[in-house]
mmCIF file of the N, C-alpha and C atoms, coordinates in Angstrom:
data_MODEL
# 
_entry.id   MODEL 
# 
loop_
_atom_site.group_PDB 
_atom_site.id 
_atom_site.type_symbol 
_atom_site.label_atom_id 
_atom_site.label_alt_id 
_atom_site.label_comp_id 
_atom_site.label_asym_id 
_atom_site.label_entity_id 
_atom_site.label_seq_id 
_atom_site.pdbx_PDB_ins_code 
_atom_site.Cartn_x 
_atom_site.Cartn_y 
_atom_site.Cartn_z 
_atom_site.occupancy 
_atom_site.B_iso_or_equiv 
_atom_site.pdbx_formal_charge 
_atom_site.auth_seq_id 
_atom_site.auth_comp_id 
_atom_site.auth_asym_id 
_atom_site.auth_atom_id 
_atom_site.pdbx_PDB_model_num 
ATOM 1   N N  . MET A 1 1  ? 10.718  16.731 4.713   1.00 0.00 ? 1  MET A N  1 
ATOM 2   C CA . MET A 1 1  ? 10.273  15.462 5.363   1.00 0.00 ? 1  MET A CA 1 
ATOM 3   C C  . MET A 1 1  ? 10.782  14.296 4.480   1.00 0.00 ? 1  MET A C  1 
ATOM 4   N N  . GLU A 1 2  ? 11.084  13.275 5.059   1.00 0.00 ? 2  GLU A N  1 
ATOM 5   C CA . GLU A 1 2  ? 11.653  11.858 4.603   1.00 0.00 ? 2  GLU A CA 1 
ATOM 6   C C  . GLU A 1 2  ? 10.663  11.331 3.982   1.00 0.00 ? 2  GLU A C  1 
ATOM 7   N N  . ALA A 1 3  ? 11.230  10.749 2.436   1.00 0.00 ? 3  ALA A N  1 
ATOM 8   C CA . ALA A 1 3  ? 10.226  10.102 1.605   1.00 0.00 ? 3  ALA A CA 1 
ATOM 9   C C  . ALA A 1 3  ? 10.193  8.467  2.168   1.00 0.00 ? 3  ALA A C  1 
ATOM 10  N N  . LYS A 1 4  ? 8.646   8.092  2.253   1.00 0.00 ? 4  LYS A N  1 
ATOM 11  C CA . LYS A 1 4  ? 8.665   6.975  2.801   1.00 0.00 ? 4  LYS A CA 1 
ATOM 12  C C  . LYS A 1 4  ? 9.163   5.913  1.620   1.00 0.00 ? 4  LYS A C  1 
ATOM 13  N N  . GLN A 1 5  ? 9.721   4.672  2.229   1.00 0.00 ? 5  GLN A N  1 
ATOM 14  C CA . GLN A 1 5  ? 10.155  3.566  1.564   1.00 0.00 ? 5  GLN A CA 1 
ATOM 15  C C  . GLN A 1 5  ? 9.170   2.393  1.496   1.00 0.00 ? 5  GLN A C  1 
ATOM 16  N N  . TYR A 1 6  ? 9.117   2.082  0.105   1.00 0.00 ? 6  TYR A N  1 
ATOM 17  C CA . TYR A 1 6  ? 8.127   0.799  0.136   1.00 0.00 ? 6  TYR A CA 1 
ATOM 18  C C  . TYR A 1 6  ? 8.819   0.400  -1.404  1.00 0.00 ? 6  TYR A C  1 
ATOM 19  N N  . LEU A 1 7  ? 8.292   -1.353 -1.131  1.00 0.00 ? 7  LEU A N  1 
ATOM 20  C CA . LEU A 1 7  ? 8.850   -1.897 -2.474  1.00 0.00 ? 7  LEU A CA 1 
ATOM 21  C C  . LEU A 1 7  ? 7.455   -2.560 -3.055  1.00 0.00 ? 7  LEU A C  1 
ATOM 22  N N  . LEU A 1 8  ? 7.596   -3.332 -4.188  1.00 0.00 ? 8  LEU A N  1 
ATOM 23  C CA . LEU A 1 8  ? 6.733   -4.300 -4.913  1.00 0.00 ? 8  LEU A CA 1 
ATOM 24  C C  . LEU A 1 8  ? 6.529   -5.240 -3.916  1.00 0.00 ? 8  LEU A C  1 
ATOM 25  N N  . ASN A 1 9  ? 5.296   -5.691 -3.586  1.00 0.00 ? 9  ASN A N  1 
ATOM 26  C CA . ASN A 1 9  ? 4.692   -7.148 -2.737  1.00 0.00 ? 9  ASN A CA 1 
ATOM 27  C C  . ASN A 1 9  ? 4.588   -6.578 -1.232  1.00 0.00 ? 9  ASN A C  1 
ATOM 28  N N  . ASP A 1 10 ? 5.257   -5.171 -0.814  1.00 0.00 ? 10 ASP A N  1 
ATOM 29  C CA . ASP A 1 10 ? 5.492   -5.182 0.560   1.00 0.00 ? 10 ASP A CA 1 
ATOM 30  C C  . ASP A 1 10 ? 3.897   -5.072 1.084   1.00 0.00 ? 10 ASP A C  1 
ATOM 31  N N  . ILE A 1 11 ? 3.544   -5.290 2.255   1.00 0.00 ? 11 ILE A N  1 
ATOM 32  C CA . ILE A 1 11 ? 2.345   -5.225 2.908   1.00 0.00 ? 11 ILE A CA 1 
ATOM 33  C C  . ILE A 1 11 ? 2.346   -4.041 3.442   1.00 0.00 ? 11 ILE A C  1 
ATOM 34  N N  . VAL A 1 12 ? 1.219   -3.163 3.703   1.00 0.00 ? 12 VAL A N  1 
ATOM 35  C CA . VAL A 1 12 ? 1.368   -1.684 4.014   1.00 0.00 ? 12 VAL A CA 1 
ATOM 36  C C  . VAL A 1 12 ? -0.156  -1.331 4.663   1.00 0.00 ? 12 VAL A C  1 
ATOM 37  N N  . GLU A 1 13 ? 0.143   -0.315 5.703   1.00 0.00 ? 13 GLU A N  1 
ATOM 38  C CA . GLU A 1 13 ? -1.012  -0.073 6.559   1.00 0.00 ? 13 GLU A CA 1 
ATOM 39  C C  . GLU A 1 13 ? -1.354  1.064  5.826   1.00 0.00 ? 13 GLU A C  1 
ATOM 40  N N  . MET A 1 14 ? -2.982  1.388  5.582   1.00 0.00 ? 14 MET A N  1 
ATOM 41  C CA . MET A 1 14 ? -3.406  3.083  5.359   1.00 0.00 ? 14 MET A CA 1 
ATOM 42  C C  . MET A 1 14 ? -4.080  3.475  6.513   1.00 0.00 ? 14 MET A C  1 
ATOM 43  N N  . LYS A 1 15 ? -4.365  4.874  6.049   1.00 0.00 ? 15 LYS A N  1 
ATOM 44  C CA . LYS A 1 15 ? -4.722  5.764  7.246   1.00 0.00 ? 15 LYS A CA 1 
ATOM 45  C C  . LYS A 1 15 ? -6.507  5.101  7.695   1.00 0.00 ? 15 LYS A C  1 
ATOM 46  N N  . LYS A 1 16 ? -7.036  4.843  6.530   1.00 0.00 ? 16 LYS A N  1 
ATOM 47  C CA . LYS A 1 16 ? -8.124  4.561  6.694   1.00 0.00 ? 16 LYS A CA 1 
ATOM 48  C C  . LYS A 1 16 ? -8.304  2.774  6.281   1.00 0.00 ? 16 LYS A C  1 
ATOM 49  N N  . GLN A 1 17 ? -9.320  2.207  7.333   1.00 0.00 ? 17 GLN A N  1 
ATOM 50  C CA . GLN A 1 17 ? -9.210  0.617  6.836   1.00 0.00 ? 17 GLN A CA 1 
ATOM 51  C C  . GLN A 1 17 ? -10.320 0.299  5.406   1.00 0.00 ? 17 GLN A C  1 
ATOM 52  N N  . HIS A 1 18 ? -10.258 -0.651 5.254   1.00 0.00 ? 18 HIS A N  1 
ATOM 53  C CA . HIS A 1 18 ? -11.064 -0.907 4.044   1.00 0.00 ? 18 HIS A CA 1 
ATOM 54  C C  . HIS A 1 18 ? -12.617 -1.538 4.795   1.00 0.00 ? 18 HIS A C  1 
ATOM 55  N N  . PRO A 1 19 ? -13.635 -1.254 3.976   1.00 0.00 ? 19 PRO A N  1 
ATOM 56  C CA . PRO A 1 19 ? -15.055 -1.561 4.695   1.00 0.00 ? 19 PRO A CA 1 
ATOM 57  C C  . PRO A 1 19 ? -14.886 -2.938 5.058   1.00 0.00 ? 19 PRO A C  1 
ATOM 58  N N  . CYS A 1 20 ? -14.321 -3.999 4.443   1.00 0.00 ? 20 CYS A N  1 
ATOM 59  C CA . CYS A 1 20 ? -14.673 -4.962 4.705   1.00 0.00 ? 20 CYS A CA 1 
ATOM 60  C C  . CYS A 1 20 ? -14.019 -5.369 6.146   1.00 0.00 ? 20 CYS A C  1 
ATOM 61  N N  . GLY A 1 21 ? -13.087 -4.568 6.821   1.00 0.00 ? 21 GLY A N  1 
ATOM 62  C CA . GLY A 1 21 ? -12.649 -4.918 7.894   1.00 0.00 ? 21 GLY A CA 1 
ATOM 63  C C  . GLY A 1 21 ? -11.353 -4.539 8.132   1.00 0.00 ? 21 GLY A C  1 
ATOM 64  N N  . THR A 1 22 ? -10.265 -4.871 6.886   1.00 0.00 ? 22 THR A N  1 
ATOM 65  C CA . THR A 1 22 ? -8.871  -5.063 7.172   1.00 0.00 ? 22 THR A CA 1 
ATOM 66  C C  . THR A 1 22 ? -8.238  -3.744 6.750   1.00 0.00 ? 22 THR A C  1 
ATOM 67  N N  . ASN A 1 23 ? -7.036  -3.663 7.273   1.00 0.00 ? 23 ASN A N  1 
ATOM 68  C CA . ASN A 1 23 ? -6.055  -2.653 6.964   1.00 0.00 ? 23 ASN A CA 1 
ATOM 69  C C  . ASN A 1 23 ? -4.819  -2.556 6.549   1.00 0.00 ? 23 ASN A C  1 
ATOM 70  N N  . GLU A 1 24 ? -4.557  -3.854 6.057   1.00 0.00 ? 24 GLU A N  1 
ATOM 71  C CA . GLU A 1 24 ? -3.758  -4.579 5.297   1.00 0.00 ? 24 GLU A CA 1 
ATOM 72  C C  . GLU A 1 24 ? -3.646  -4.530 3.645   1.00 0.00 ? 24 GLU A C  1 
ATOM 73  N N  . TRP A 1 25 ? -2.897  -4.214 2.846   1.00 0.00 ? 25 TRP A N  1 
ATOM 74  C CA . TRP A 1 25 ? -2.774  -3.790 1.569   1.00 0.00 ? 25 TRP A CA 1 
ATOM 75  C C  . TRP A 1 25 ? -1.337  -4.371 0.851   1.00 0.00 ? 25 TRP A C  1 
ATOM 76  N N  . LYS A 1 26 ? -1.346  -5.256 -0.118  1.00 0.00 ? 26 LYS A N  1 
ATOM 77  C CA . LYS A 1 26 ? -0.258  -5.345 -0.812  1.00 0.00 ? 26 LYS A CA 1 
ATOM 78  C C  . LYS A 1 26 ? 0.176   -4.553 -1.956  1.00 0.00 ? 26 LYS A C  1 
ATOM 79  N N  . ILE A 1 27 ? 1.005   -4.054 -2.293  1.00 0.00 ? 27 ILE A N  1 
ATOM 80  C CA . ILE A 1 27 ? 1.350   -3.255 -3.266  1.00 0.00 ? 27 ILE A CA 1 
ATOM 81  C C  . ILE A 1 27 ? 1.728   -4.390 -4.243  1.00 0.00 ? 27 ILE A C  1 
ATOM 82  N N  . ILE A 1 28 ? 0.991   -4.286 -5.421  1.00 0.00 ? 28 ILE A N  1 
ATOM 83  C CA . ILE A 1 28 ? 0.969   -5.309 -6.694  1.00 0.00 ? 28 ILE A CA 1 
ATOM 84  C C  . ILE A 1 28 ? 1.556   -4.448 -7.973  1.00 0.00 ? 28 ILE A C  1 
ATOM 85  N N  . ARG A 1 29 ? 1.877   -2.901 -7.657  1.00 0.00 ? 29 ARG A N  1 
ATOM 86  C CA . ARG A 1 29 ? 2.303   -2.249 -8.953  1.00 0.00 ? 29 ARG A CA 1 
ATOM 87  C C  . ARG A 1 29 ? 2.497   -1.048 -8.409  1.00 0.00 ? 29 ARG A C  1 
ATOM 88  N N  . LEU A 1 30 ? 3.676   -0.558 -9.276  1.00 0.00 ? 30 LEU A N  1 
ATOM 89  C CA . LEU A 1 30 ? 4.407   0.544  -8.708  1.00 0.00 ? 30 LEU A CA 1 
ATOM 90  C C  . LEU A 1 30 ? 4.840   1.358  -10.080 1.00 0.00 ? 30 LEU A C  1 
ATOM 91  N N  . GLY A 1 31 ? 4.309   2.589  -10.024 1.00 0.00 ? 31 GLY A N  1 
ATOM 92  C CA . GLY A 1 31 ? 4.987   3.479  -11.243 1.00 0.00 ? 31 GLY A CA 1 
ATOM 93  C C  . GLY A 1 31 ? 4.557   5.017  -11.026 1.00 0.00 ? 31 GLY A C  1 
ATOM 94  N N  . ALA A 1 32 ? 3.870   5.385  -11.825 1.00 0.00 ? 32 ALA A N  1 
ATOM 95  C CA . ALA A 1 32 ? 3.302   7.005  -11.493 1.00 0.00 ? 32 ALA A CA 1 
ATOM 96  C C  . ALA A 1 32 ? 1.952   6.790  -10.765 1.00 0.00 ? 32 ALA A C  1 
ATOM 97  N N  . ASP A 1 33 ? 1.317   5.473  -10.797 1.00 0.00 ? 33 ASP A N  1 
ATOM 98  C CA . ASP A 1 33 ? 0.212   5.131  -10.374 1.00 0.00 ? 33 ASP A CA 1 
ATOM 99  C C  . ASP A 1 33 ? 0.450   3.705  -9.461  1.00 0.00 ? 33 ASP A C  1 
ATOM 100 N N  . ILE A 1 34 ? -0.020  3.714  -8.170  1.00 0.00 ? 34 ILE A N  1 
ATOM 101 C CA . ILE A 1 34 ? -0.023  2.489  -7.436  1.00 0.00 ? 34 ILE A CA 1 
ATOM 102 C C  . ILE A 1 34 ? -0.967  1.871  -7.070  1.00 0.00 ? 34 ILE A C  1 
ATOM 103 N N  . ARG A 1 35 ? -0.883  0.289  -7.627  1.00 0.00 ? 35 ARG A N  1 
ATOM 104 C CA . ARG A 1 35 ? -2.138  -0.442 -7.333  1.00 0.00 ? 35 ARG A CA 1 
ATOM 105 C C  . ARG A 1 35 ? -1.812  -1.150 -6.199  1.00 0.00 ? 35 ARG A C  1 
ATOM 106 N N  . ILE A 1 36 ? -2.793  -1.009 -5.293  1.00 0.00 ? 36 ILE A N  1 
ATOM 107 C CA . ILE A 1 36 ? -2.559  -2.244 -3.908  1.00 0.00 ? 36 ILE A CA 1 
ATOM 108 C C  . ILE A 1 36 ? -4.112  -2.720 -3.999  1.00 0.00 ? 36 ILE A C  1 
ATOM 109 N N  . LYS A 1 37 ? -3.968  -3.866 -3.257  1.00 0.00 ? 37 LYS A N  1 
ATOM 110 C CA . LYS A 1 37 ? -4.611  -4.873 -2.842  1.00 0.00 ? 37 LYS A CA 1 
ATOM 111 C C  . LYS A 1 37 ? -4.882  -5.263 -1.574  1.00 0.00 ? 37 LYS A C  1 
ATOM 112 N N  . CYS A 1 38 ? -6.333  -5.240 -1.555  1.00 0.00 ? 38 CYS A N  1 
ATOM 113 C CA . CYS A 1 38 ? -6.810  -5.653 0.062   1.00 0.00 ? 38 CYS A CA 1 
ATOM 114 C C  . CYS A 1 38 ? -6.422  -6.954 0.028   1.00 0.00 ? 38 CYS A C  1 
ATOM 115 N N  . GLU A 1 39 ? -5.882  -7.321 1.303   1.00 0.00 ? 39 GLU A N  1 
ATOM 116 C CA . GLU A 1 39 ? -5.634  -8.757 2.053   1.00 0.00 ? 39 GLU A CA 1 
ATOM 117 C C  . GLU A 1 39 ? -6.750  -9.341 2.372   1.00 0.00 ? 39 GLU A C  1 
ATOM 118 N N  . GLY A 1 40 ? -7.735  -8.582 2.740   1.00 0.00 ? 40 GLY A N  1 
ATOM 119 C CA . GLY A 1 40 ? -9.021  -9.052 3.267   1.00 0.00 ? 40 GLY A CA 1 
ATOM 120 C C  . GLY A 1 40 ? -9.911  -9.862 2.406   1.00 0.00 ? 40 GLY A C  1 
ATOM 121 N N  . CYS A 1 41 ? -10.166 -9.101 1.483   1.00 0.00 ? 41 CYS A N  1 
ATOM 122 C CA . CYS A 1 41 ? -11.218 -9.409 0.399   1.00 0.00 ? 41 CYS A CA 1 
ATOM 123 C C  . CYS A 1 41 ? -10.966 -9.654 -0.851  1.00 0.00 ? 41 CYS A C  1 
ATOM 124 N N  . GLY A 1 42 ? -9.417  -9.024 -1.144  1.00 0.00 ? 42 GLY A N  1 
ATOM 125 C CA . GLY A 1 42 ? -9.080  -9.370 -2.510  1.00 0.00 ? 42 GLY A CA 1 
ATOM 126 C C  . GLY A 1 42 ? -8.978  -7.746 -3.683  1.00 0.00 ? 42 GLY A C  1 
ATOM 127 N N  . HIS A 1 43 ? -9.817  -6.934 -3.013  1.00 0.00 ? 43 HIS A N  1 
ATOM 128 C CA . HIS A 1 43 ? -10.307 -5.948 -3.792  1.00 0.00 ? 43 HIS A CA 1 
ATOM 129 C C  . HIS A 1 43 ? -8.958  -4.969 -4.069  1.00 0.00 ? 43 HIS A C  1 
ATOM 130 N N  . SER A 1 44 ? -9.054  -4.366 -5.519  1.00 0.00 ? 44 SER A N  1 
ATOM 131 C CA . SER A 1 44 ? -7.719  -3.887 -5.930  1.00 0.00 ? 44 SER A CA 1 
ATOM 132 C C  . SER A 1 44 ? -7.944  -2.449 -6.044  1.00 0.00 ? 44 SER A C  1 
ATOM 133 N N  . VAL A 1 45 ? -7.449  -1.424 -5.705  1.00 0.00 ? 45 VAL A N  1 
ATOM 134 C CA . VAL A 1 45 ? -7.386  -0.324 -5.941  1.00 0.00 ? 45 VAL A CA 1 
ATOM 135 C C  . VAL A 1 45 ? -6.567  0.617  -6.847  1.00 0.00 ? 45 VAL A C  1 
ATOM 136 N N  . MET A 1 46 ? -6.197  1.488  -7.629  1.00 0.00 ? 46 MET A N  1 
ATOM 137 C CA . MET A 1 46 ? -4.958  2.216  -8.218  1.00 0.00 ? 46 MET A CA 1 
ATOM 138 C C  . MET A 1 46 ? -5.522  3.567  -7.812  1.00 0.00 ? 46 MET A C  1 
ATOM 139 N N  . ILE A 1 47 ? -4.593  4.020  -7.083  1.00 0.00 ? 47 ILE A N  1 
ATOM 140 C CA . ILE A 1 47 ? -4.312  5.536  -6.952  1.00 0.00 ? 47 ILE A CA 1 
ATOM 141 C C  . ILE A 1 47 ? -2.991  6.004  -7.135  1.00 0.00 ? 47 ILE A C  1 
ATOM 142 N N  . PRO A 1 48 ? -2.777  7.363  -7.420  1.00 0.00 ? 48 PRO A N  1 
ATOM 143 C CA . PRO A 1 48 ? -1.781  8.213  -7.839  1.00 0.00 ? 48 PRO A CA 1 
ATOM 144 C C  . PRO A 1 48 ? -0.527  8.196  -6.981  1.00 0.00 ? 48 PRO A C  1 
ATOM 145 N N  . ARG A 1 49 ? 0.454   7.945  -6.991  1.00 0.00 ? 49 ARG A N  1 
ATOM 146 C CA . ARG A 1 49 ? 1.664   8.105  -6.049  1.00 0.00 ? 49 ARG A CA 1 
ATOM 147 C C  . ARG A 1 49 ? 1.572   9.176  -4.940  1.00 0.00 ? 49 ARG A C  1 
ATOM 148 N N  . ARG A 1 50 ? 1.291   10.360 -5.430  1.00 0.00 ? 50 ARG A N  1 
ATOM 149 C CA . ARG A 1 50 ? 1.126   11.242 -4.697  1.00 0.00 ? 50 ARG A CA 1 
ATOM 150 C C  . ARG A 1 50 ? 0.317   11.198 -3.701  1.00 0.00 ? 50 ARG A C  1 
ATOM 151 N N  . GLU A 1 51 ? -1.373  11.033 -3.974  1.00 0.00 ? 51 GLU A N  1 
ATOM 152 C CA . GLU A 1 51 ? -2.055  10.508 -3.034  1.00 0.00 ? 51 GLU A CA 1 
ATOM 153 C C  . GLU A 1 51 ? -1.665  9.268  -2.103  1.00 0.00 ? 51 GLU A C  1 
ATOM 154 N N  . PHE A 1 52 ? -0.986  8.297  -2.538  1.00 0.00 ? 52 PHE A N  1 
ATOM 155 C CA . PHE A 1 52 ? -0.698  7.144  -1.983  1.00 0.00 ? 52 PHE A CA 1 
ATOM 156 C C  . PHE A 1 52 ? 0.109   7.472  -0.629  1.00 0.00 ? 52 PHE A C  1 
ATOM 157 N N  . ASP A 1 53 ? 1.310   8.347  -1.133  1.00 0.00 ? 53 ASP A N  1 
ATOM 158 C CA . ASP A 1 53 ? 2.047   8.951  -0.008  1.00 0.00 ? 53 ASP A CA 1 
ATOM 159 C C  . ASP A 1 53 ? 1.130   9.698  1.019   1.00 0.00 ? 53 ASP A C  1 
ATOM 160 N N  . LYS A 1 54 ? 0.578   10.279 0.781   1.00 0.00 ? 54 LYS A N  1 
ATOM 161 C CA . LYS A 1 54 ? -0.368  10.947 1.976   1.00 0.00 ? 54 LYS A CA 1 
ATOM 162 C C  . LYS A 1 54 ? -1.138  9.943  2.600   1.00 0.00 ? 54 LYS A C  1 
ATOM 163 N N  . LYS A 1 55 ? -1.557  8.763  2.286   1.00 0.00 ? 55 LYS A N  1 
ATOM 164 C CA . LYS A 1 55 ? -2.599  8.228  2.868   1.00 0.00 ? 55 LYS A CA 1 
ATOM 165 C C  . LYS A 1 55 ? -1.658  6.835  3.482   1.00 0.00 ? 55 LYS A C  1 
ATOM 166 N N  . LEU A 1 56 ? -0.715  6.896  2.979   1.00 0.00 ? 56 LEU A N  1 
ATOM 167 C CA . LEU A 1 56 ? 0.195   5.725  3.668   1.00 0.00 ? 56 LEU A CA 1 
ATOM 168 C C  . LEU A 1 56 ? 0.304   6.055  5.174   1.00 0.00 ? 56 LEU A C  1 
ATOM 169 N N  . LYS A 1 57 ? 0.137   5.150  6.189   1.00 0.00 ? 57 LYS A N  1 
ATOM 170 C CA . LYS A 1 57 ? 0.498   5.215  7.579   1.00 0.00 ? 57 LYS A CA 1 
ATOM 171 C C  . LYS A 1 57 ? 1.883   4.179  7.516   1.00 0.00 ? 57 LYS A C  1 
ATOM 172 N N  . LYS A 1 58 ? 2.015   3.282  7.438   1.00 0.00 ? 58 LYS A N  1 
ATOM 173 C CA . LYS A 1 58 ? 3.340   2.671  7.591   1.00 0.00 ? 58 LYS A CA 1 
ATOM 174 C C  . LYS A 1 58 ? 3.626   1.210  7.229   1.00 0.00 ? 58 LYS A C  1 
ATOM 175 N N  . VAL A 1 59 ? 4.613   0.765  6.805   1.00 0.00 ? 59 VAL A N  1 
ATOM 176 C CA . VAL A 1 59 ? 4.965   -0.447 5.992   1.00 0.00 ? 59 VAL A CA 1 
ATOM 177 C C  . VAL A 1 59 ? 4.898   -1.671 6.996   1.00 0.00 ? 59 VAL A C  1 
ATOM 178 N N  . LEU A 1 60 ? 4.111   -2.514 7.141   1.00 0.00 ? 60 LEU A N  1 
ATOM 179 C CA . LEU A 1 60 ? 3.666   -3.483 7.858   1.00 0.00 ? 60 LEU A CA 1 
ATOM 180 C C  . LEU A 1 60 ? 4.953   -4.647 7.790   1.00 0.00 ? 60 LEU A C  1 
ATOM 181 N N  . ARG A 1 61 ? 5.042   -5.101 6.526   1.00 0.00 ? 61 ARG A N  1 
ATOM 182 C CA . ARG A 1 61 ? 6.054   -6.286 6.483   1.00 0.00 ? 61 ARG A CA 1 
ATOM 183 C C  . ARG A 1 61 ? 6.841   -5.882 4.859   1.00 0.00 ? 61 ARG A C  1 
ATOM 184 N N  . SER A 1 62 ? 8.226   -5.758 4.723   1.00 0.00 ? 62 SER A N  1 
ATOM 185 C CA . SER A 1 62 ? 8.639   -5.434 3.820   1.00 0.00 ? 62 SER A CA 1 
ATOM 186 C C  . SER A 1 62 ? 9.731   -6.634 3.215   1.00 0.00 ? 62 SER A C  1 
ATOM 187 N N  . THR A 1 63 ? 9.465   -6.769 1.880   1.00 0.00 ? 63 THR A N  1 
ATOM 188 C CA . THR A 1 63 ? 10.000  -7.603 1.170   1.00 0.00 ? 63 THR A CA 1 
ATOM 189 C C  . THR A 1 63 ? 11.244  -7.288 0.633   1.00 0.00 ? 63 THR A C  1 
ATOM 190 N N  . ASN A 1 64 ? 12.259  -7.292 1.267   1.00 0.00 ? 64 ASN A N  1 
ATOM 191 C CA . ASN A 1 64 ? 13.376  -6.683 1.164   1.00 0.00 ? 64 ASN A CA 1 
ATOM 192 C C  . ASN A 1 64 ? 14.462  -7.999 0.128   1.00 0.00 ? 64 ASN A C  1 
ATOM 193 N N  . THR A 1 65 ? 14.276  -7.577 -1.147  1.00 0.00 ? 65 THR A N  1 
ATOM 194 C CA . THR A 1 65 ? 14.963  -8.989 -1.852  1.00 0.00 ? 65 THR A CA 1 
ATOM 195 C C  . THR A 1 65 ? 16.131  -7.889 -2.734  1.00 0.00 ? 65 THR A C  1 
ATOM 196 N N  . GLN A 1 66 ? 16.995  -7.796 -2.103  1.00 0.00 ? 66 GLN A N  1 
ATOM 197 C CA . GLN A 1 66 ? 18.268  -7.151 -2.547  1.00 0.00 ? 66 GLN A CA 1 
ATOM 198 C C  . GLN A 1 66 ? 19.641  -8.084 -2.782  1.00 0.00 ? 66 GLN A C  1 
# 
């Protein structure tokens, strides 16, 4: 299976939406754990990279700064 590509500050869509009603999350920290911030209410969650890879649906907006 192909590894999903995402970078810092990308806006991603997860499989389940947040209780506030939005499904857009901003990646604010990358490492062994990944911290994502809800674009609707500002709540942030840190989850292990392996769990994040399972729950990620797609990258909505990428910040390609290369």
